[in-house]
N, C-alpha and C positions, 0 to 999 in steps of 0.2 A: 295253255301257254301259247302266246303269240309267236309268230315266226321270228319277229325281231329279237325276242327273248331267247329262242332256240339258237340263233346266230351268235348272240352274246355268250351263251354257254359253250358253243363250239369253239369260239376264239379264246375263251378261258382255258379250255382243255388244251388248245394248241400251245399254251405257254408251259404246260407241265407234263406233256406226254409226247415226246419226240424220239423216234428211232434214227439211228445213224444210216445215212444213205450210202449204199454200196451196190454196185452192179457187177455181174448179173444177179438176178434175184428170182427165186421160185418161192411162192407162198401159197398155201392152200388151207382150206378149212379142216378142222378136226385132226385127230391124231393119225392121219393117213400117211405114215412115213414112207411106205414103199412107193406111193404115188409121187411124193416129193423127190425121192431119189431117182426114180425113173425119168422125171422131167429134167432133172439136173444132168443126168448122164446124156440125155439127148442134146442139151445145150453144149456140153463139154465135147461132144463128138461133132459139133458144127451144125446141128440142127437149128431151125428157126424157132422163134417164140411160139408160133402156131404149132409146129411140130411137137414142141415140148409140152404144150398144154394138152394136145390130143393124146400123146403117149402116156403122159402122167395120169390123166383121167381114166384112160383105157385100162391102166393097171388096176384101178379099183373095179372097173367093170369085169375084169378077168378074175380077180381074187376076192371080189365082193366086199372088201374092206369090212365094215361093221354090219353088212346085210342091207344097208340103205342104198347101195349103189349096185347096178347090174342085175343079172339074172337071179332067180331063186330067192327073192326077198319081197317083202311088202306086197302081197297079193291084193287085188281089188276085191269087190264084193262077190264076184264070180269065181275067185281063186286064181285068176290069171295075173301074171306079173307083166307090166308094160313099162317102157322106159321113156324118159325125157332127157334131152341134152342140147347143148349149144356151144359154138365156138365163135369168137369175135376177133377179128384182125384189126388191131388199133392203128395200123399204118393206112389201110384202105377203108376203114370203117365197114367192111363187109361182115355179114353174119350168116351163119348157117345153123339151123335148128330143126329138131324133130320132137314131136310130142305124141304120147299114146302109141309109141312104137312097139310092135309086136314081133316076136320070133327072132329078132336080131339082137345079138348080144353087144356088138360094138356100136353103141348109140352115138357116141361122140364122133366116131369115124363116119357114120352116116351123115351126121350134121355137117361135118367138113365136106362131104361129097355134095350136099346141098349148096354150100357156099361156093365150091369150086366148079361144079358141073351143071349148075342151073342159074337162071336169072331170078329165082325166088329166094326167099329168106327162111321160110318155115313150112315144113310139111308134117302132116299129122295122120295118125290112124293107119288103117290097112293100106291106104295108098302110099304112105311113107315106107311101109315094109316092102311093098312091091317095088318101089323105086330102089330100095336098098338091094334087093335080090337082083335087079337089073344092072346095078352098079358092081355086082360081083360079091356082095356080102353073103355069107352063109346063113341060111335060115335053120332054126332049131327050137327045141322046147325051152322056154325060159322057167318052167316050173321045176322045182326040186322037191325031194322028200320034206325038207324043212318048210318050204313055202306052202306045200300041201297040208302039213301038219298045222301051220299057223291059221290057215283058212278053216280047217276042220274044227279047231278049237274055238274059233270065232263063231261058227255056226252053232256049235254046242252050247255056247254062252249066249244064245239068243241074239246074236249079231250085235253085241256090245263091245265097244262103242262104235257108232257110225256117223256119217255126215249128213243124214237126213234131218229135216226140220219142217214144221208146219205140215205134217202129213198124217194121214189115217190109214192103218192103225198107228198109234204113237211109235216113233222111232226108238224111244227109250225102252220099249217093251216087246218089240216085235221085229221079225226079219222081213216083214212085208208079205206080198207086194203092196206098194203104197199108192195112195191117191191123195191129191191135195186135200188138206183139212179145211173144214168150214170155219174152224176157229183158227185165226191167225196168231200163233203164240210160239215164240222161240223156245223149244224144249231143251236146247243145248246151251243156253246162255250161261248157266252156272255149272255146267258139267266139265270136269277135268279131263283133258285129252293128254295121253301119255306123250311127253316130249320126245321119246325115243322112237316113235313110230312114223316119223318122216324126217328125212335128212338128205344131204346133198354133198358131193364133193365139188367145191368151187375152187378154181386155181387161177392165179395171175402169174405170168412169166414176163420178165423184162430182160432182154438180152444185153450184152455189153454195149451195143450201139443205142440202147434206149428204145428199141422196138417192143411194143406191148401187145400181149394177147391174153385173153381171159376165156374161160370156158367152165361148164358145169356138166355133171351127169348124175342121174338119180333114177330110182324106181318109184319115186313118188310117196304119197301118203298111204300107209297100210289101211286096207279095207275101203279105199276110195271108191267113189261111184264110177263105174266104167265110163271111159271117155274123159274123165277129169285130167286136165293138164295144170301143173302148178307154175310157180314162178321161174323155175330153173331154166327153161328154154326160152324165156322172154327177154329180149335185149333191153337193158335198162333196169330190169327187175332182178333176175338171177345173176346177171353179169353184165359188165360194160367195160370197154377198153378204148383209149384214145392215146396214141403214142405221144401226142403233144402235152399230155397231162398225166396219165397213169390209168389204173384200172381198179375195179371193185367187184366183189362177188358176195352173194348172200346165201344164207342157209336158214332153215326154220320152217315156220308155217307159211307156206307159199300162198295159200288162199288169202292171207291177210297181207303178206309183204308185197305181192305184185301190185297191189292197189296204190302203192306209194313210190314205185320205181326207185328203190333206195340205192341201187348201184349207180344208176345215172345221176341221181342227186348228189351222191358222194363225189363222184368224179367232177361234177360241176363245182362243188365246193372247193375241191383241190384246185380247179382252174382259177378260182378267185383268190387263191393264195393260202387256203387253209391246209394245215398239215394232215397226213393221212389218218392219224388217231383221231383228231378233232372232227374230220369229215365223217368218219364212221359213227362216232358218238352223236353227231348232229342228226345224221340220217336216222339213227335208231330213235332218238328223242322225238323226231317228227312223227314216227309211227306210234310211239308210246303215248303221245298227246291224245290220239284218237282211240287207241286200243291198248290200254295200260297193261293188260295181262298177255300180250302176244309173246310167243316163243320165237326168238330169231336172233341172228348174229350177222356181222358184216366184217369183211376184211378189206383193207384199202391199201394201195401202193402207189407212190407217185413215180414219175418217169426217171427220177434220179436214183431210185431204189429205197426211198424212205417207206416205211410201212406202219400200219396200226390196225387195230381191231376193236370191236365193241359188240355188246350183247345186252339184251333186255333181261333183267333179273325176274325170274318167276319161280314158283315152287319147284324144287328139284334141279334148278338151273341157275347157278350163281356165278359160274366161271365158264369161260369158252376157251378150249385149246385149239391152237392152230400151228402149222408147221412152216418153217422157213429154211432156206438154204441160199447162202450167198457166197461171194468169193473170199470172205474172211473166215468162213466156217469149214471145218473139216468133215462135217456130216450134217444131215438134216436135224434140226433142233426144234423141239416143241416149246412153244410159248403159251402162256396162259394170261387172259385178261379178265379182271373182275367185271361182272355185269353191272349196269347202271339201273 
């Protein structure tokens, strides 16, 4: 499908899928209602859009949501849980992000500290953890009995499924240790990866004055190779915000989605006049053109409070739930979009 054709599809959807624009707005991925409610309460008490995103995502970090956010979930190959997070201020276009963060539970709080207390954008690994401790964040064990059990079961299952390819011994049959294979063959091309083993909370907040912030937090892909960082903490991939336009956040297979910067792309489509639902659908269609079977979803909101979402339909994933809260609602409401 040519890009011109994708834009045609996007503008077609813009005629049939439009939400009412109301501010302020909180919108986030998945059925993470406590996070939505927390962000809304921050707004109602006078907090900024950035405050609301950080506190909303941190709610999932504390209470673990579905296990895909925060401590005690999705261990890597060694059994350790590490965290990725980012925050973007759509007024200043500043970003703070952390990847492969160890020992610190409040990953999005550390991301904010990167944004507000350094001239950098992105800190990773052990150095990010040391920075966090220096900034006053409490260090602790991110492993729980549940994450330990997940890792033990994986080892007992001969380390299946995993993210290795073109290695010897074959990744489909062994836990390694691995070396490059003399035969270059993608052993995982036709293998099904459970869509529930990598997820993210992504949140967009727009306050009454139209200030936009967006952020993400995740513990990444289950059984990931140590050191792996997904799309969530990458500006333009996991999230993007521009108060003159709106914001977008992504969830799903970050190793695929980061290659296409879907959040940035969706915001730029809205800048050109496309409504949020159409922008999300067009960004998903762009990835789908190259990787038809990728698992992923996107939510988008424009600066006036209009919103939309889209997802790619694959086995076991035909609808995508997301949460909204705006001034017309009495509580956080779950919405569902059919995947394309």
